[in-house]
C-alpha positions as CSV (number, residue, x, y, z in Angstrom):
1,M,18.0,15.2,8.0
2,V,16.7,11.8,8.2
3,L,12.8,11.4,7.0
4,K,10.4,10.8,9.8
5,L,7.3,8.7,9.2
6,Y,4.9,9.3,11.8
7,G,2.6,6.1,12.2
8,T,2.6,2.5,13.7
9,A,4.4,-0.3,12.7
10,R,1.6,-2.6,11.4
11,S,-0.4,0.1,9.7
12,T,-1.2,-0.8,6.1
13,S,-0.8,3.0,5.3
14,A,2.7,3.1,7.1
15,R,3.7,-0.2,5.5
16,R,2.7,1.2,2.0
17,V,5.3,4.2,2.6
18,A,7.8,2.0,4.1
19,V,8.0,-0.6,1.3
20,I,8.9,2.3,-1.1
21,L,11.5,3.6,1.5
22,H,13.0,0.2,1.3
23,E,12.8,0.0,-2.3
24,K,14.5,3.3,-2.9
25,K,17.0,2.5,-0.2
26,V,16.0,5.9,1.6
27,P,16.8,5.5,5.6
28,F,14.1,6.7,7.8
29,E,12.9,7.0,11.3
30,L,9.5,5.7,12.2
31,V,8.2,7.8,14.8
32,P,5.4,5.8,16.8
33,V,2.0,7.3,17.3
34,D,0.1,6.0,20.3
35,F,-3.2,5.2,19.1
36,A,-4.5,3.6,22.3
37,A,-3.7,6.9,24.1
38,G,-5.4,9.0,21.1
39,E,-2.4,10.6,20.3
40,H,-3.5,10.9,16.5
41,K,-6.4,13.1,17.7
42,L,-4.3,15.6,19.9
43,E,-4.1,19.2,18.8
44,A,-0.3,18.9,18.0
45,Y,-0.8,15.9,15.8
46,I,-3.7,17.5,13.9
47,K,-1.8,20.5,12.9
48,K,0.3,18.1,10.9
49,Q,-2.3,15.7,9.7
50,P,-5.7,17.5,9.8
51,F,-7.6,14.3,9.6
52,G,-6.0,12.7,12.7
53,E,-4.9,9.7,10.6
54,I,-1.6,8.1,10.0
55,P,1.0,8.3,8.5
56,Y,2.5,11.7,7.8
57,L,6.1,12.5,6.5
58,D,8.3,15.0,8.0
59,D,11.1,15.9,5.7
60,D,13.1,18.6,7.1
61,G,10.1,20.4,8.1
62,F,8.1,19.6,4.8
63,I,4.9,17.7,5.9
64,L,3.1,15.4,3.5
65,F,0.2,13.1,4.3
66,E,-1.7,10.3,2.5
67,S,0.6,7.2,1.9
68,R,0.3,7.3,-1.9
69,A,1.3,10.7,-2.1
70,I,4.2,10.2,0.2
71,G,5.3,7.1,-1.9
72,H,5.2,9.2,-5.0
73,Y,7.2,12.0,-3.4
74,I,9.9,9.8,-2.1
75,A,10.2,8.0,-5.7
76,S,10.3,11.4,-7.3
77,K,12.7,12.9,-4.7
78,Y,15.2,10.0,-5.1
79,P,14.9,9.0,-9.0
80,N,18.5,7.5,-9.3
81,Q,18.4,5.8,-6.2
82,G,17.3,2.2,-5.7
83,T,14.7,1.0,-7.8
84,P,13.1,3.6,-10.5
85,L,9.3,3.3,-9.8
86,I,8.4,6.2,-11.8
87,P,8.7,5.8,-15.7
88,S,9.8,8.7,-17.7
89,G,8.0,9.9,-21.0
90,L,4.5,11.1,-21.5
91,Q,2.9,7.6,-22.6
92,A,4.8,5.7,-20.0
93,N,3.7,8.1,-17.1
94,A,0.0,8.1,-18.4
95,L,0.0,4.3,-18.2
96,L,1.4,4.7,-14.5
97,Q,-1.4,7.1,-13.7
98,Q,-3.8,4.6,-15.0
99,A,-2.4,1.7,-13.0
100,L,-2.4,3.9,-9.8
101,S,-6.0,4.6,-10.5
102,I,-6.7,0.9,-10.8
103,E,-5.1,0.1,-7.7
104,V,-7.4,2.6,-5.7
105,A,-10.6,1.8,-7.6
106,D,-10.4,-1.7,-8.6
107,F,-8.2,-3.2,-5.7
108,D,-8.1,-1.4,-2.5
109,D,-11.7,-0.1,-2.3
110,Y,-12.6,-3.9,-1.9
111,A,-9.8,-5.4,-0.4
112,S,-9.5,-2.8,2.6
113,K,-13.5,-3.4,3.1
114,I,-12.8,-7.2,3.1
115,T,-10.0,-7.0,5.7
116,K,-12.3,-4.5,7.9
117,E,-15.2,-7.0,7.7
118,A,-13.3,-10.2,8.3
119,L,-10.4,-9.2,10.4
120,L,-11.1,-5.9,12.2
121,K,-14.8,-6.3,13.1
122,P,-14.0,-9.5,15.2
123,K,-11.3,-7.7,17.0
124,Q,-13.8,-4.9,18.0
125,G,-16.2,-7.4,19.3
126,L,-18.4,-7.3,16.2
127,K,-19.8,-10.0,14.1
128,T,-18.7,-10.5,10.3
129,D,-21.7,-10.2,7.9
130,P,-21.2,-13.1,5.7
131,A,-23.4,-11.7,3.1
132,V,-21.3,-8.5,3.0
133,L,-18.2,-10.4,2.8
134,D,-19.4,-12.5,0.2
135,G,-20.5,-9.6,-2.2
136,L,-16.9,-8.0,-1.7
137,F,-15.4,-11.3,-2.7
138,K,-17.4,-11.4,-5.9
139,N,-16.6,-7.7,-6.5
140,L,-13.0,-8.1,-6.2
141,D,-12.9,-11.4,-8.2
142,A,-14.5,-9.8,-11.0
143,K,-11.8,-7.2,-10.8
144,L,-9.1,-9.3,-10.9
145,D,-10.3,-10.8,-14.3
146,G,-9.4,-7.3,-15.5
147,Y,-6.0,-7.7,-13.7
148,E,-5.5,-11.0,-15.5
149,R,-6.3,-9.5,-18.8
150,I,-3.7,-6.7,-18.3
151,L,-1.2,-8.9,-16.9
152,S,-1.5,-11.6,-19.6
153,K,0.2,-9.0,-22.0
154,Q,2.8,-7.4,-19.6
155,K,4.8,-8.1,-16.5
156,Y,3.5,-5.3,-14.2
157,L,0.4,-3.2,-14.2
158,A,1.9,-0.1,-15.9
159,G,4.2,-2.1,-18.4
160,D,7.2,-4.5,-18.1
161,E,8.8,-2.6,-15.2
162,I,7.7,-2.6,-11.6
163,S,6.2,0.8,-10.4
164,L,4.6,2.5,-7.4
165,A,1.2,1.1,-8.8
166,D,2.5,-2.5,-8.2
167,L,3.8,-2.0,-4.7
168,F,0.8,-0.2,-3.4
169,H,-1.1,-3.2,-3.7
170,L,1.1,-5.0,-1.0
171,P,-0.3,-4.2,2.5
172,C,-4.1,-4.7,1.9
173,G,-3.4,-7.7,-0.5
174,S,-1.2,-9.4,2.0
175,M,-4.1,-9.6,4.4
176,L,-6.4,-11.1,1.9
177,P,-5.4,-15.0,2.7
178,A,-6.3,-14.4,6.2
179,C,-9.6,-13.4,5.2
180,N,-10.0,-16.8,3.2
181,F,-10.0,-14.8,-0.3
182,K,-8.3,-16.9,-2.9
183,G,-8.5,-14.7,-5.9
184,L,-4.9,-13.8,-6.0
185,E,-4.2,-17.7,-6.3
186,T,-6.4,-18.8,-9.0
187,R,-5.5,-16.6,-12.1
188,P,-1.9,-17.8,-13.6
189,N,-0.9,-14.2,-14.3
190,V,-2.3,-12.4,-11.2
191,T,-0.6,-15.3,-9.4
192,R,2.7,-14.8,-11.2
193,W,2.6,-10.9,-10.4
194,W,1.7,-11.4,-6.9
195,K,4.4,-14.0,-6.2
196,D,7.0,-11.3,-7.8
197,I,6.1,-8.3,-6.0
198,S,5.3,-9.9,-2.8
199,S,8.6,-11.8,-2.6
200,R,10.8,-8.6,-3.2
201,P,13.2,-7.8,-0.2
202,S,11.6,-4.4,0.3
203,W,8.3,-6.1,1.1
204,Q,9.8,-8.7,3.2
205,A,11.6,-6.1,5.3
206,V,8.1,-4.4,6.3
207,K,5.5,-7.3,6.0
208,D,5.5,-7.9,9.6
209,G,5.9,-4.2,10.7
210,A,7.7,-1.1,9.5
211,S,10.7,-0.1,11.6
212,S,13.3,2.6,11.6
213,T,16.4,2.1,9.2
214,A,18.4,5.2,10.4
């Protein structure tokens, strides 16, 4: 059975999963969820995703939600297909877990709030708060100084091979230039790393929206 990903094409979380699917060369079907009609809040949907959010994965009856968990599942299920994204060995895997934690706590926590403040609020008829946005910019900039230290010693966040942790940055990170955040362009090693991961064919395939490949 072809994997089914329930979500929307432009969702950051759905694209986070889709880039992993492309990197692992796994065919999938994107099953659209009608947000405008509130389909994600219907009982039938909530039975599969108890929080009424997107995306969720259906693998022949096995249901999994949370985009990072889905990405890890895909990379684990197809270890010898496409690009290896989970290193083997105790210490290498520990470094992956470290990098995954960095993405959530030191990047996404700020990047997602920046995009909401700068891009989503105006779409909802609300005003961006310059003070809030400036604070988020400063916080993410400080975190990227840590990224620069890490990436000055190795090619990717978990070592010299690309991993899930790197790719998980792409959906929110790709929206930062539209928010007028320049932090990904002002540090040589961060810039080198960002150009590397954002130019990958897997991201180019989904950056403007995920779509079925099966």
